[in-house]
N, C-alpha and C positions, 0 to 999 in steps of 0.2 A: 504493500500500500504506500502511495506517495505520502510524503510528510505534509501534514496540514499546518502550514506556516501561518504566522500572524498576517503576513502580507497577502497571502492567498485568501484568507478570511476577509480581510479588508477589501480586496478587489471584488469579491462576491457581494459584500455588503454595499459597496458603491454602485454596483450594477442593479441591485434589487431593492435596496433600502430596507431589507429585513434585519432583524436583530443579530448581534454578533454570535450568540449561542445557537440560534437557528441556522446561521450560515455555517458555523463549524460542524454542526450535526449533519447538515446536508452534504458537506464536503467529505465527511467520514463515510457516509452512506454511499457516495458516488466514487469512493476510492481516490479522491483528490481531483476528479474530473470537473472542471469549472462549469462546462455547459450542462452536464448531467445534474450537477448540484443546483443550477438555476432552474432546471425543469422540475426537480424535486420540490423546491421551494414554491414554484408556481402552482403545482398540483395541490400542495398543502394549503396554499392561499385560496384556491378555488373551493376546496373542501370546507375551509373555514368560512368562506363567504356564504355558502349554502346554509350553514348553521346560523349565521347572523342575519340572513335575509328577512326573517320575521320581525326583527327589531325595528322600532320606529326610527325613521330618519327625517326629522323635522327642522334641523338646522341646515346650514349650507350657504351657497351664494348664487346670485344671479350674475351672469357675465354676458358680454356681447362682443361682436366682431363686425366691423364695417370694412368693406373693400376700399382700396385706395381711390377708386373712381366714384365712390359713394353710391353705387348702383345696387349693391347687394349688402345684406346685413343678417346677422344671426343673433338670437337671444336664447339663452339656455339657463335652466335651473338645475343645479346639481346638489343633492342633499346628502348630509351626513348626520350622525347622531348628536354631536356636541359642537358648541360654538368654538371650543378649543381646537378641534380638528379643522373646522372651517377656516381658521386663521393660520393653519399650518402651511409652511411653504411647499411641502410635498403635495398637499391637497390642492393648493393653488396651481401648481404645475400640472396636476392631473386634469383640472378643469380646462387649462389652456390646451392640453392635448385633445380633450373632447371637442373644443372649439375648432382646433386644427382639422380634426377628422370631419366634422360637419361641413367645414369650408371646402374640403377636398372631395366630398361625396355628396352630390346634390340630389340623389334619387329618393331617399327615405322620406316617407310621408308621415311616419309615426315613430314613437320611441321603440316600439317592438321591432319595426323594420330596421331602424338605426342600429340596434344592438346586434343584429345578425349580419351586419356588413363586415367585410374583411378589414382587419386592422393589423397590418404588419405580419400577415401569415396566420393570424388567429381571428376570432370574432371580437368585436368591440365589447360584447358581453363578457367574454373571458378576460379581456384586458381589465374591465371594471372589477371582476371578481378577484383578480390577482392583486389589484390595488387595495381591496378590502383586507387581504392578508397582510399587506404592508402597514396599513393604518389602524387596523384592529377595530374598525367600525363598519356598520352597514353603509354602503354608498349607493345612491340611486340617481340615475339620469332621469329626472322627473318629467321634463317637457322641454321642447325647443320650438322656435319659430324661425323660418327662413323667408326673407323678403328679397325678391329680385325685381327691380324696377323696370318696367317696359315703357320707354319714352323718356322725356326730360323731367328732371327733378332730382330728388335725393332721398336716400335712406339714412336716417340718423338714429342715434341711441344715447341713452343716459343711464348711468348706474349711480344709485343713491344709497346713502347710509352704509357705506363699505360693502356693497353687494347685497343688501337686504331687499332692495327694490330696483327693478330695471325696466326700461322702456325701449321699445323699438317702434319707429314710425316711418311711413312712406308718404312723402309730400310731392305732388306733381306740379310742374311749372309749365308755362306756355312756351318756353324756349330754353335752349341750353345756356344762352347768355344770362337769363334770369336765374337759372339754377346756380350759376357760377358767381353770382353777385353776393357780396358779403352780407347784405341785408337779408337775403334769402337764407343764407347759412345761419345767421343769428335767429331768424324766425324758427327754423327747424329745431335749433337748440332750445329756444324758449318753449316751444310746443312740448318737447320732451320733458322739460322741467315742470311744466304745467300738469301734464298727465301724471307724472310721478306724485305730485302734491295733491291734485284734485280727484284722482281715481275715477275717471269716467268709465262707463261700461259699454258705450256705443258712440258712434260719431254723430248720428242724427237721431231724432226721436222716433223716426220710422223703423230704426233698427232695434229698438227696445222690444223685447218679446211681449206679445199681447197679454199672455197670462200674468206677467209681472205687473203690467199696467192694471189689469183687472183686480189683482190682489191688493194693489194700493187703493183702488176705488172702494173695494169692500171694507177696508180698514176705515176709510173716511166715512162711509155710510154708517158703519157701526158707531162711530164717534158722534154722529149727528142724527141718530135714529129718531130722536124726538122732534125734529124739525119737519116742516112741510116738504113734500117730495120735490116740488119745483125749486125751492130754496136750496135743498141739498144738491141738486144737479148743478146749479150755478156755482155753488161753493166748490164742488168737486172739480169743475173745469179750471178754476183758479189754482187749486191745490195740485192738479195734475201738471199744469204748466210749470209750477215751482218744482215739482218732482223731476220733470224733464231737464230743467235748468241745473239740476244737481248731478245728473248722470249722463246726459247727452253732451258730448264734447263741444259741439258747435254752439250750444246754448249756455255753456258755463261762462261765468265771469273770469276773465284772464287773471291769473294769480298776481301778476305784476300791476294790473290795472283793472280791478273788479268792476268798474263802471263800463268796461268794454267787453263784449262777448268774444269768444274765439272766432265766431263767424265774422264779426265786424273787424277783428284783427287781420284775418287773412284776406278779407276783401280790400282793406286799406293797403296792405302790403302788395296785393296784386295790382292795384292801380299804380302804385309807385314803381313796380317792376315791369309794367307794360303788358299785363295779361293775367288771366285767372289762375289762382292757386287752388289746389285740391288736396285735402287730407284723404288719401285713399284707404289707409288702414293703419292700425296701431295695435301693439300688444303691451300690456303692463303686467309684470310678474312681481309677486312678493313672496319671499321665502316662507315655505310652510303652509301657504294658503291652499285651499282645495282648487285644483285646476278646473 
């Protein structure tokens, strides 16, 4: 059997981030063969991951990646069990590798499909399980969004509260010149900041699910059940308008100027930039919320 030297143990530890004793045991089991020892550790990590999979992973980070041309963007939530691990450099590098993978593989439409994609000769799912063995906690790629802009405009993102909240937005412009204007770039940034703070759930009131609207109306009716029906309906109309102003992005007051709605803001900027601007879609993630 080859001698298991301290330098060999260190080399394996540097490659795998596993503990010194685990590395030494794997090298002994492999007879000093570094590649076999790495495989042993990886298999143990996957076995360990299966045991940890039932444990709740409610901490973690939201991260984003925007292409250099501003035409594509990714938002991802990766969860772990503790805030301590969420701040670990190894975990941060792991999230970066997930972003790299999503950036390079544009076909997956769901997390399930994503995890089955090839990742350096194995699946992304096996890569995640191996990382569970390194970090000692259950790790979950919870969700991701990928925007690819068709036409002129920009995809932007904003990460708030050290990765606890993240926003991805797609804003279309009338021309490439408008999209390249600093005022347009500032607008996209401001919209991201607004969405992070104001938490809209739709762009327009028409996009709000009808069952959600009816549930609100039922609450209002119950609150005013002793009033005449015709009075109730008039009051409900006003309350529903206020409800839309709280959750429909275009009807919300801009966080930097509450007297101006987001709709008014983009209309004003559009006039300045020589054409209509359109918020075509956005995503807002918060760590641990139900997707």
